N, C-alpha and C positions, 0 to 999 in steps of 0.2 A: 821543488826539488820532490818531495816525498809523493806527490801525485804521480809526478812521474815514474818512477822506483815502483807504487804500485799500480800502475795502468803497464811497465814493463812486466812486471810478475806475471800478473796475472794474463798478458799475453802467451807469456812460457808455458804458462799451468794449461791453458785452456789447447795447446796443440796438441794434436792425436793424431795416430794415423792407425784404422785397424784393419789393414790388410795383414787378414790372417798370417798369407804366407810368410809375410814380414817381418812380423810381431814376434812367430815361433820360429823362425832362420828353417823353415821347410816348405817345401814342392810339395805342388801338388801334383800325384803320379797317378793316373788315370789311365793305366796300363793294363790295371787287374783292377778289376771295379765287379763284387760281386755285390746282389739284393741280399746274403745275410751278413754281411758285415759293414761295407761302406753306406747302402740304400738306406735300409731296417737300423742301423745307427745315429745315422741324421732326424729317421723321423722320429725313431721313439726318445731324440731328445729333443727333438723343435715341433712335432706334431699331436703325436700321439693322446697328450693332457686335453686336446679337443675334438679330435678326428680317431676317435677308439668305440665301440657299443655301438649299441640299438640309439643312444641319443649323440652322437656324432655330429659336430656341429655341419650344420650346411648339408648334411645326407651324405658329406663325405666320411667315409670309411678309410682309413691307412694302416687298421691293426691285423692286415694276414695281406698274403700275396696277391691273391685274387682280385682284393680291395685297389689295392696299391697299381697293379698293374692296370686296371680298368679305370682310373683317373690318370694313368702316364698314357693312355689310349687315347683317351678323349680331348689329353694337351692341359687338361686343368690342374694336374700337378705340377707341373711344368711350367706354366702358365702365370700360375699361384706364387711360385717359389722365386722367380724371377721378375719377379715384381711386372710381367709384359702388360701393356694396355689393353683395356679389355675384361681384364683377370683383377678382383680381390689381392693387392700384396700379402701374401701370407711367412714367417706366422703373424699374428695379427697383430696391430699394437706390439711388435717389437720387429728391430731392423732386419734389414734383409740379409738372409743368410750369407758365409763367405762363398765367393765363388766357386771357390774348390769343391765346397759340397755341392754347389748346383749343377759343376762339371760335370762331379761323380756320377751324378744322378742321369743328367744328360748321355755322360755316356754306357748307361747302364742300359738306357732305352735304346739308343743308338745301336746297340748290340744284338738289341733283339730281347729284354727284359726279359732275362734269365731268372729262373728262378735256383738259385746256384748258391 
């Protein structure tokens, strides 16, 4: 009986659901995505520690608008953060970014990659 209870507790404790929108009860609003807000916030929180300055990992710099735009144009930015086939998933050794953050970057790109 103790074994069944222990297994039941382990099962219940191991259940997680990490959809950011559902965890924090907020929706993903991509109607007004700005480089200076959503894009830089996501990059600063998840990318800059490895992709900044002269020693940027993989030679990919994401610490200024020109570099981010170049990575977006080449397809490397979206390919990496969306874990697309043929790209190394980023952030490295970390879970994929929440779908909303990826959608914001995709929207910024679709809207012309403005420096706004």
